[in-house]
N, C-alpha and C positions, 0 to 999 in steps of 0.2 A: 603714735607709740608702737604700733605693730611694725611699721617700717623701720623704726630704730632698732627694735629687737632683731628683725631679720638681718639688718646690716651687721649688727654685732655678732650674730651667729655665722653669717656667711663670710665676713671679711677675713677672719683668720685662715679659713680654707682657701680663699682666693689668693691671699698673700703667700701662703705656703706653696700653692700651685705655681705661682710665678717664680718663687725661689727654686722649686724643683726643676722648672724649665731652664732657668739660668744656670743651675748647678750641674746639669747633666754633662756638659763638655768637660768640666773639671773632674767629674767622677771617672771619666774614661781616660783623662790625661792628668793623673796626679802629679804634683810637684816632684821633680827629680832631685834626689840627694846625690850630688856628685861624689864619686869615689876619689878622694884626694891622696896625694903622696904621703901626707901625714897618717892617714888611715892605713895605708899599705904598710908603712914602717911600723906602726903600732901593732898591727896584726902579725907582722913578721916577728916582732919582739915577743909577742904572746906565744906564737907557735914555737919559736926558738927556745923559750924557757922550758918547754916540755919535750923538746927533741923532735917535734913534728916538722915535716917538709912540705912546703907549699909550691905548687906549680900553677901557672895559668891554665885555664880550661875553657875553651871557647867551643860553642856548639851552634851550628846553623839549623834553624827550624825548617819545617816542611815548606813554609811559604817564603823562606829566604831571609828571615830576620836573624841577626847574629846575637847570640846570648853570650855574655862575658861572665866569667867566674873563676873560681879556684877549685882545685882538688888538693886536699891536704892529707898526707899519709901519716898515720900515727907512728910514733917511735917504736912501739911494740905492737904492730898491726895484727889484729886477729883475723883478718881476711874479710870482715864485714864492713859495709859502707853505709853511711847515713846521709841522705839528701836533706840539707838544712835550708829552710825557706824563711825569708825575712818578711816584715810587714809592709803595708802600703806607704808610699813616699819615703822609703828607706832604701838601703842597699845591703850587699853581703856583709859589710863591716858590722852592721847592726846585730848580727847573730854570732859575733866572734866568741863571746863568753859561752854561748850554748855549744859551739863547736869545741871549745877548750875542754869542757867536761867529758865530751864524747871521746876526744882524742886521748885524754888521760886514761881512759878505760880500754883503749886499743881499737876503737872504731875510727876508721878513716872517714873523712867527710867531703862532700861536694857542697860548695857555697856559691850559688849563682845570683847575679842580679836578675830579677824577674823582668819579663818583657816590659818595655816603657819605663824602666827603672834603672838607676845607676848608669853603668856604662853599656847596658844592653840596648839593642834596637827593638823594633816593634812599634807600630803606630798607636796602639791603644793597650790599656790594661783591661782585661776581661774577667779577672777575678776567678779564673779557673776554666772558662770555656776554651780558650786557646792554650792556656798554660798547661792543661792536661797533656796536649800533644807535644808541647815544648818539653815537658818532663820525660815523655817517652823517648824523645830525641836525645835528651841528656843521658838517659839510661843506655840507649843504643851505643853511644860513644864511650860511656864508662865501661860497658861490657867489652867493647873492642880493645880498650887499652889496659884495663885493670882486672877483668874477670872476677868480680866480687863473689864471694861465697854466699853471702846473704845481703839483702838490700832493704833498708828501712828509711823512714822519713820523719823529720821533726820540723814543725812550723809554728810561727806565732802570728796571730791576727789574720791578715789576708793570707799569709804564708801557710797558716794552719788550714784554712779553707782550701787552698790550692793543693796541699799535701793530701788531704782527705779525698778530694775529687780525682787527683792523679792516681791514688791507690784504688779508687773505685773503677778506674778505666784501665789500669795496667797491673796485672797480677804479679808482676815481678817485684813490686813493693809489698813486702811481707807484713809490715806493721807500721802504725803511725802514732806518734805522740803529738798532740795538737793543743796549743795553749790559745785560749780566747778566739776560737774560730767563729765565723758567722754561720748560722743554720742555712740560710738562703739569702739571696740578694734582697728580696722584698722585705724580709724580716729585718735585715740590717738597715734598710731604707727607713723603716719606721723609727729606729733609734736616731738616725740623723735628722728626720723630720721633727722629732721631739727634742732637738737641740742637745742630744746626748745627755739629757737630764730627766726628761719626762716621757718615757716610751708610751705611756697611756695616751698622752696628747698626740704623739706621732701616729697612733692607731685610730684617733678620733678626730679632733678638730683640725689637726695638721696632716691627716692622712692623705689629702689630695696632693700635697707636696711629695710624699713618698711614691704615690702612684704615677705622678707626672715624671718624676726623676727616672723611674724604671722604664716607663713608656718611651720617653724621648731617648734615653740611653740605648734602648733596643733599636730604635729607628736610626740613630746615628752610627751605631756599631754593627748592626746587622746580625746580632746573635740573640737567641731567646733567653732572656733573663731568668725565666722560670726554670730553666735547666741548669742554671748556675747554683748548685745546691749540694753542699757537703752532706746534708740530711738525706738526700736521695742517694748519694754515692755510697754511704755506709749501709743503706737499706738494700742496694742493688748487688753488692758484693760483700761477702763475709770476710773480714780481716780484723786482727786485733787492734784496738784503739785505746790509747790512754788520753782521756780528755782532761784538760786542766783549765778550770775557770777561776778568774780572779775575783775575790769576794766583794770588792768595792768598784768593780769595773762599770763605768757608765758609758763606754764606747760600744762594747759588745757584751752586755750583761750575761750572767750565768744562764739565763733561759735559753740562749743559743746552744751552749754546750749540753744543756739538759735535753733539748729537742733532738740533738744528734745522738745523745746517749740512748734515748728511747727508741730511736729509729734503727740503731745498729743491730745487725744480724749476726755479727761475729762476737768474739769475746770482747768485753768492754769494761772500762774502769773510769770513774769520774772522781777527780780530786778537786775539792773547793779549797782555795787558799785564802784564809781570813786576812783581811787587811790589805790584800794586794790590789793595786790599780791595774789598768789595762797593760797586759804583757809584763807585769811586774813580779811574777811568781819567783823567778830566779833570784831577784834582788831581795824579796821579802822573806822567802823561806829557802835560802841557798842550799843548806845541807839536805833538807827534805826533798827539794826539787832534784838535786843530783841523785839522791838515793832512789827515788821513784822512777826517774827516767832511765837510769842505768839498769835497775832491776827489771824494768819492763823490757828493754831490748835484750838483756842477758837471758831473760826467760824465753824470749822467742827463739833464740839460738838453741837453748836447752830443749825446747819443745820439738825442734827438728830432729833431735837425736833420740829422744825417748818416747815421742808420739803422744805426750800428754797435752791436755788442753787447758788454757788459762781460765776459761769459764767466765761467768758474769759476776762482777763485784759491784756491790751497791755503793752509792755515794757516801762519802764521809759526812 
């Protein structure tokens, strides 16, 4: 009887550990969503409807990978630019509607395929470790050709985590709006180990899967997973953040945004969107999303002129 109980207790952990070991390569090499001609035509139609002008924007990283993307100038450009970051296994087209609302307000945008995504090069996705330096290379090139007056970032899911870490490492990014970011890689691994339904199981019975996933990922990729942490980024550098968490998100639940909110040393705001699934805030609460994001970036520009501070705003 004792043997049976032990087997029942240990088997889930052993099974999850095997799954973590097998899943690590896919974690570093997410499925690529190809940028198709139809996507380009549709994006051009969207931009054309609001008088925005798209150009190809390619940037070579420090280690030689080529990042492919677009820079899109607003019809009535206000001189400020926003770096817009897509989620995992997606490409720049996936944030077209986010770009549209910014362009309509006069913010020009940069939309890049993240490394190992879309049309961009790069051997692995590192969820911020290498992407921070990629972002600095993007900013270097943008400053060379466009001379932005102000620079902000907006990201969703993986892209939100990258945006926060990039801002933590590069002070040229003045503020970040982040929807459904992960707090750190280990915390995100618990959700995946819990099958994106039962995070408590991911931290208990299935925790070995999360530990093994991160351990093997570190060994395969050669970077410290513990340092891939938006939570640490906002604690290390004070900058304004608008955190958006989706109320029924089971992929990266609101506790991730809440952990980042508590760690932030700069001005901060947390908006919980009832009924929104993962990265679904724009579709669920379109008008409110547009209002909050635009007001957030507008306020950063105003703050530069009058010296006021946004301060800490408590969650809704």
